[in-house]
N, C-alpha and C positions, 0 to 999 in steps of 0.2 A: 816590265822587268820585275823579277822576284829574286830573292836571296835563297839559293838552293839549300842553305843550312837553316832556314827559318820557315817552317811550314805555313805559318800564318800569313806570310807575304805572298805565298802561292795562292792560298785560299782567297786572299783579297783580290786576286785577278778576276775571279768569277763573281764574287760578291759585290765588288765595288767598281773596278776599272773597266771590265768588259761592258757593264751597264752604262757607265759614263760615256764610253766611246759610242755605243749604240744610240744613246740619248742625244748627245751633242755633236756627233760627227756630221759634217756637212758635205763630204765627198763620198758618194755612194760606193764607188769601187776602190776606196782607200786600201792601201796595203798595210797589213798589220803584222807585227812580229812579236812573239813571246820570247824573252831572253831570260835564261837562268844564269844569274851572276854568281860569282864565287866558286867557280869550278875548281879553283886551287884548294878548296876545303872539302875534297871528296870524302874524307873520313867523317865529316860532320853532316853529310848529305841527309836532308829530311824529306826531299821530294825526288822520287825516281824519275829518270829520264823518260821512261815509257809513259808514266802518268802525265808528265808535262807535254810530251809529244801528242798524246791523246787529246788533252785539253786544247792545244793549239789547232789540231786538226778539226775538232768539233766546232771551233770558233773561226775557222777560215783564216788561220794565222800561219805565218812561217814560224820556224822554231830554231833556236840555236842556244848553246851553252857557252859561256865565256868567263873570263876572269879579268876584271878591271885591274886588280892588283898586279897580276903577272903579265897583263896585256895579251893574254891568250884568246884568240878569236874575236877580239874587239873590232878590229878593222873588218873582218869577215861579216860581222853583224850589220854594219853599215852597207857593205857591198851587197849583201843579200836583200836588204831593204830597197836599195836603188835598183837592183836587178828586177825585183818584183814590180816596181813602178814602171820600169821600161818595158816589161812584158805584159802590162795591162793596157790593152788597146784604148780604152776610154780615157786613160791618163796621158796618152801620147798623141800629139797632133802631127799628122803627116804633112810635110811641106811639098812644094812642087818639085823639089830635088829628090824626094823620096827619103830624105833623112828625117828621123823622128825627133821631135822636140817635146820635152815635158811641158804640160799645159799649166805652167805656173801663173801666167797672166790671168787665166780664167779663175784659178783658185784665189789669187790675191784680190781679184775684183769681187768675188763672193764674200771675202773676209773684210772688204772695205779698205784694203790697202791700196797703195799707189801702183803705178805701172812699173813693171820690171823689164829688164832687157834679157829675159830668159827665152 
């Protein structure tokens, strides 16, 4: 997430956060999303939508702009992320009934967590 009105927060995505995810991520097919926050401050925009979309595309991320202050597109950001997980075959375990289940047990086991009823 970056602040659309502060360019340095966007630059930190490439210089710091993308590298951190690549270095420490444990799930090969993880779903990533770049979120531009503070869309309610359009007049103070320091990062164009096109530039942010290009960054997201180059890094294999979903993209969305939202405003936590006005609650615009906040829920959609979470829905897009969940949709991305459900549409990634390696993250969904098919059951004998054909219903997809998210592979949280395997993820938690990798992280050393306990069993979950997911």
